[in-house]
C-alpha positions as CSV (number, residue, x, y, z in Angstrom):
1,M,-7.7,19.3,-2.7
2,T,-4.7,18.8,-4.8
3,S,-4.1,15.4,-6.3
4,L,-0.5,14.2,-5.6
5,N,1.2,11.3,-7.5
6,F,3.3,8.4,-6.4
7,D,7.1,8.5,-6.6
8,K,9.3,6.2,-8.6
9,K,9.0,3.4,-6.0
10,G,5.7,2.3,-7.4
11,V,2.0,1.9,-6.4
12,P,1.6,-0.7,-3.6
13,V,-0.2,-3.9,-4.6
14,T,-0.3,-7.2,-2.7
15,L,-0.1,-10.8,-4.0
16,L,-1.9,-13.4,-1.7
17,G,-2.9,-17.0,-1.8
18,L,-2.2,-20.3,-0.1
19,D,1.3,-21.8,-0.2
20,Q,2.1,-23.6,-3.4
21,A,-0.6,-21.7,-5.4
22,G,2.0,-20.0,-7.6
23,K,2.5,-16.6,-6.0
24,T,6.2,-16.3,-6.3
25,S,6.2,-17.8,-9.8
26,L,3.7,-15.2,-10.9
27,A,5.7,-12.4,-9.3
28,L,8.9,-13.5,-11.1
29,R,7.0,-13.8,-14.4
30,L,5.7,-10.3,-14.1
31,V,9.2,-9.0,-13.3
32,K,11.3,-11.1,-15.7
33,G,8.6,-11.7,-18.4
34,K,9.2,-15.5,-18.4
35,W,8.6,-18.7,-16.5
36,V,11.1,-19.3,-13.6
37,D,11.2,-22.9,-12.4
38,N,12.1,-24.2,-9.0
39,T,11.1,-21.2,-6.9
40,S,11.5,-21.4,-3.1
41,P,8.5,-20.9,-0.8
42,T,8.2,-17.3,0.5
43,I,9.2,-16.9,4.1
44,G,7.7,-13.7,5.3
45,V,7.3,-11.0,2.6
46,N,9.2,-10.4,-0.7
47,F,8.7,-7.3,-2.9
48,E,9.3,-6.7,-6.5
49,I,9.0,-3.5,-8.6
50,F,7.9,-3.7,-12.2
51,R,6.1,-1.8,-14.9
52,A,2.7,-2.9,-16.1
53,G,1.7,-0.8,-19.0
54,D,2.0,2.8,-17.9
55,T,2.0,2.0,-14.2
56,L,4.9,1.2,-11.9
57,L,3.8,-1.3,-9.3
58,K,5.4,-2.3,-6.0
59,L,4.3,-5.9,-5.5
60,F,4.3,-7.4,-2.0
61,D,4.5,-11.2,-2.3
62,V,3.2,-12.3,1.1
63,G,3.9,-15.9,2.2
64,G,1.0,-18.3,2.1
65,H,1.8,-20.5,5.1
66,K,-0.9,-20.4,7.8
67,V,1.0,-18.4,10.4
68,L,1.8,-15.7,7.8
69,R,-1.8,-15.5,6.6
70,R,-3.0,-14.3,9.9
71,Q,0.0,-12.2,10.7
72,F,0.5,-10.3,7.4
73,W,-2.3,-10.6,4.9
74,L,-4.7,-8.0,6.3
75,N,-2.0,-5.5,7.0
76,Y,-0.5,-5.5,3.5
77,A,-3.8,-5.8,1.8
78,A,-5.3,-2.7,3.6
79,N,-2.3,-0.7,2.5
80,S,-2.5,-1.5,-1.2
81,Y,-4.5,-0.2,-4.1
82,G,-5.0,-3.7,-5.5
83,I,-4.9,-7.4,-4.5
84,L,-4.0,-10.3,-6.7
85,F,-5.4,-13.5,-5.1
86,I,-4.0,-16.6,-6.7
87,F,-5.8,-20.0,-6.3
88,D,-4.6,-23.4,-7.4
89,A,-7.6,-24.6,-9.4
90,S,-6.0,-28.0,-10.0
91,N,-5.8,-28.9,-6.3
92,R,-9.3,-29.8,-5.2
93,K,-8.1,-31.2,-1.9
94,R,-7.3,-27.6,-0.7
95,T,-10.5,-26.0,-2.0
96,E,-12.1,-25.6,1.4
97,E,-8.9,-24.2,2.9
98,G,-8.6,-21.7,0.0
99,K,-12.3,-20.7,0.5
100,E,-11.8,-20.2,4.2
101,W,-8.9,-17.9,3.8
102,F,-10.3,-16.1,0.9
103,W,-13.3,-15.1,2.9
104,Y,-11.2,-14.4,6.0
105,L,-9.5,-11.8,3.9
106,I,-12.6,-10.3,2.4
107,N,-14.6,-10.2,5.6
108,N,-11.8,-8.6,7.6
109,L,-10.4,-6.2,5.1
110,E,-11.1,-2.7,6.5
111,I,-10.8,0.0,3.8
112,D,-12.5,3.3,3.2
113,R,-11.9,3.4,-0.5
114,R,-12.3,1.3,-3.6
115,I,-9.8,-1.4,-4.3
116,A,-9.0,-3.7,-7.3
117,F,-9.2,-7.4,-6.6
118,A,-8.2,-9.9,-9.3
119,F,-9.0,-13.6,-8.5
120,L,-6.5,-15.7,-10.5
121,A,-7.5,-19.3,-10.9
122,N,-4.0,-20.7,-11.7
123,K,-2.9,-23.9,-13.4
124,A,-5.7,-23.7,-16.0
125,D,-3.4,-25.7,-18.3
126,L,-3.8,-28.8,-16.1
127,N,-6.9,-30.8,-15.2
128,S,-8.4,-27.9,-13.3
129,M,-11.8,-26.8,-11.9
130,E,-14.1,-25.1,-14.4
131,L,-14.8,-21.4,-13.9
132,D,-18.5,-22.0,-13.0
133,E,-17.4,-24.6,-10.4
134,I,-14.9,-22.2,-8.8
135,I,-17.5,-19.5,-8.5
136,E,-20.0,-21.9,-6.9
137,V,-17.7,-23.7,-4.5
138,L,-16.0,-20.5,-3.3
139,D,-19.3,-18.5,-3.1
140,L,-17.7,-15.8,-5.3
141,Q,-21.2,-14.5,-6.3
142,K,-21.4,-13.0,-2.8
143,L,-18.8,-10.5,-3.6
144,S,-21.6,-8.3,-5.0
145,N,-22.2,-7.5,-1.3
146,F,-18.9,-5.6,-1.2
147,P,-19.3,-2.5,-3.4
148,K,-15.9,-1.1,-2.5
149,I,-14.2,-4.1,-4.1
150,S,-13.9,-4.1,-7.9
151,F,-13.7,-7.9,-8.5
152,Q,-12.8,-9.9,-11.6
153,I,-12.0,-13.6,-12.0
154,F,-9.4,-14.9,-14.5
155,E,-8.4,-18.4,-15.5
156,I,-4.7,-18.3,-15.9
157,S,-1.6,-20.4,-16.2
158,V,1.5,-18.8,-14.8
159,K,3.6,-21.5,-16.4
160,T,2.4,-20.9,-20.0
161,S,1.4,-17.2,-19.4
162,M,-2.2,-18.0,-20.5
163,N,-4.4,-15.0,-19.8
164,V,-1.8,-13.4,-17.5
165,D,-1.6,-10.2,-19.7
166,N,-5.4,-9.8,-19.8
167,A,-5.6,-10.1,-16.0
168,M,-2.9,-7.5,-15.5
169,E,-4.3,-5.1,-18.0
170,W,-7.6,-5.1,-16.1
171,F,-5.9,-4.9,-12.8
172,T,-3.7,-1.9,-13.6
173,R,-6.5,0.0,-15.4
174,K,-8.6,-0.2,-12.3
175,I,-5.7,0.9,-10.1
176,Q,-5.0,3.9,-12.3
177,E,-8.7,4.9,-11.9
178,Y,-8.5,4.6,-8.1
179,I,-5.2,6.6,-7.8
180,K,-6.9,9.5,-9.5
181,E,-9.5,9.4,-6.7
182,Q,-7.0,9.5,-3.9
183,T,-6.1,13.0,-2.7
184,V,-4.2,14.6,0.1
185,S,-4.5,18.2,1.2
186,P,-1.3,18.9,3.3
187,K,-1.9,21.1,6.3
188,G,1.7,20.9,7.7
189,L,4.8,18.8,7.8
190,I,7.1,18.1,10.8
191,I,10.6,16.6,10.7
192,S,11.8,15.6,14.2
193,S,13.9,13.2,16.1
194,I,12.5,10.1,17.7
195,F,12.9,11.9,21.0
196,G,10.5,14.7,20.0
197,N,12.9,17.5,19.0
198,I,11.4,19.3,16.1
199,K,14.0,20.1,13.4
200,L,11.6,21.5,10.8
201,F,7.9,22.5,11.1
202,L,6.2,23.8,8.0
203,D,2.7,25.2,8.2
204,F,0.7,25.1,4.9
205,S,-2.8,25.8,6.3
206,D,-2.8,27.9,9.5
207,V,-1.8,25.0,11.7
208,T,-0.5,27.4,14.4
209,S,-4.1,28.4,15.2
210,N,-4.6,24.8,16.4
211,L,-1.1,24.3,17.7
212,I,-2.1,22.8,21.0
213,S,-4.1,20.2,19.2
214,V,-1.3,19.4,16.8
215,L,1.3,19.1,19.4
216,D,-1.0,16.9,21.5
217,L,-1.4,14.6,18.4
218,L,2.3,14.6,17.8
219,A,3.0,13.6,21.4
220,K,0.9,10.5,20.8
221,V,3.0,9.7,17.7
222,Y,6.1,9.2,19.9
223,D,4.1,7.0,22.3
224,D,2.9,4.7,19.6
225,K,4.8,1.4,19.7
226,N,2.6,-1.1,17.8
227,N,2.1,0.0,14.2
228,T,4.7,-1.6,12.1
229,L,5.1,-2.2,8.3
230,R,8.2,-4.0,7.3
231,E,11.4,-2.3,8.7
232,E,9.8,1.1,8.8
233,R,7.3,2.2,11.5
234,V,4.2,3.6,9.7
235,A,1.0,4.7,11.4
236,S,-1.6,7.4,11.6
237,I,-3.6,9.2,14.3
238,V,-6.9,11.0,13.6
239,S,-8.7,13.7,15.5
240,N,-11.5,16.2,14.7
241,Y,-8.8,18.7,13.8
242,G,-6.9,16.5,11.4
243,Q,-4.9,13.4,10.7
244,I,-1.2,12.9,11.3
245,V,0.4,10.2,9.2
246,F,4.0,9.4,10.3
247,Q,6.9,7.2,9.4
248,E,10.1,6.6,11.4
249,R,13.5,5.7,9.9
250,G,16.4,5.4,12.2
251,E,16.3,8.4,14.5
252,I,14.1,10.6,12.3
253,V,10.3,10.9,12.3
254,I,8.4,12.6,9.5
255,S,4.8,13.6,10.3
256,L,2.4,14.8,7.7
257,I,-0.7,16.7,8.9
258,T,-3.7,16.3,6.5
259,E,-7.5,16.6,6.6
260,P,-9.1,13.8,8.7
261,D,-10.5,11.9,5.7
262,D,-7.5,12.1,3.4
263,S,-5.9,9.0,2.0
264,Q,-3.4,7.5,4.4
265,I,-1.7,5.5,1.7
266,E,-1.1,8.5,-0.4
267,A,0.2,10.4,2.6
268,Q,2.6,7.6,3.4
269,R,4.0,7.6,-0.2
270,L,4.6,11.3,0.0
271,I,6.5,11.0,3.2
272,E,8.6,8.3,1.5
273,I,9.5,10.9,-1.1
274,I,10.8,13.2,1.6
275,F,12.7,10.5,3.3
276,N,14.4,9.4,0.0
277,H,15.4,13.0,-0.6
278,L,16.9,13.3,2.8
279,E,19.0,10.2,2.3
280,K,20.3,11.5,-1.1
281,R,21.0,15.1,-0.2
282,E,24.4,16.4,-1.0
283,S,24.1,19.4,1.3
284,D,22.5,20.4,4.6
285,S,20.9,23.5,3.1
286,R,17.6,24.2,5.0
287,E,16.4,26.4,2.1
288,E,16.9,23.6,-0.4
289,L,15.0,21.1,1.7
290,V,12.1,23.5,2.2
291,D,12.0,24.2,-1.5
292,F,11.9,20.4,-2.3
293,I,9.1,19.8,0.2
294,T,6.9,22.7,-1.1
295,Q,7.4,21.7,-4.7
296,T,6.6,18.0,-3.9
297,F,3.3,19.1,-2.2
298,K,2.6,21.7,-4.8
299,I,2.6,24.6,-2.3
300,S,2.7,28.0,-4.0
301,D,5.5,30.4,-3.1
302,G,4.5,32.3,0.0
303,N,1.7,30.0,1.0
304,Y,3.5,28.5,3.9
305,K,5.4,29.6,7.0
306,E,8.1,27.9,9.1
307,I,7.3,27.5,12.8
308,Q,10.2,27.8,15.2
309,E,11.4,24.7,17.1
310,Y,9.2,23.1,19.8
311,K,9.9,20.4,22.3
312,I,7.2,17.7,22.5
C-alpha cells in the first residue's frame, strides 16, 4: 500500500464537552494564540483550521447542549484522528452529567484504528477538583480497557493558558503517529453526476475484471440517502471485493474504490483534494484532470486505464 498524506485543509480532530466547559474559548485560543472573552455558545458545529507544531489541524467544535451531544458527537468523533474532551473541573454540580456523557462517547465510539484522546480538566486556576479526584469520580482508570484509545489527562486553564501547550504537544504527536499508520490503496476512481452518468472512470487495479460488482456497489451509492456530514454527503459501502467511499457536492459524486479495510477517513480526504481541484480548474482539459488525479494517488505512468462511460 502507498501512504497518502492530507491536503492543506488539515487533519480532522473534534472538540467535545458539556456546554459552558470552555470548548469555544479553547478553540479560539488555539487559533488566535490568546484568551478571547465573552464567547457565544456553539449552536451546531463550528470549525477552525490552525497549525499545532508541524501539523495542520481542522478542529470541529461541536456544541455541548444535550440535543447536540446525541445528534453530532459520535459522528464527528468517529471521523477524526483525535478527540479533545474538555471538562469543567470547577463545577462539581455537573460532575455526574459530565461522567454520563463522557462514557456515552467512549462506549459508543466505533472505530477500527487508534485514536488520540486528550481529557482536559479545565479551569485549574480556580477552586477545582484535584486530578486524583477527577480520575476516581469519572472512573477514568477504566480507559485501560480500550486499547485503541491513547488517553492522557491534563489539568489546564484555557484562560491563563496553563498547560495548554503541553496538552497540544502530546495530542499532535500522537496524531502524527497515527496518520503514518493510515494507508489507502486506490483501485479506481469514478466521477459522475448524481443521476448516475459516469463522466470519468479510472481503473488503477484491474477493476474491469470485477466490473459488475463495482457497478452494483456504485448503484447503491446513488440510493444512499442517510449518511450526512455537514453540508457534504459522505459515506462508504463495503463488499468482499472492495470499498467505495464517496462524496457528493452539488450535482457531482466522486467515488473512490479501495481495498475493503483501507482507511475511510484518508479516502475521504483524498476525494476532497479532487473536489477542490475541480472547483479551481481554469480549463476543462480531461488530460490535465487525469494527470492531477494520478499524481495525487501516486499512480505511475501507464499503470492505469480509462474506462468508457457507463450508465448506472
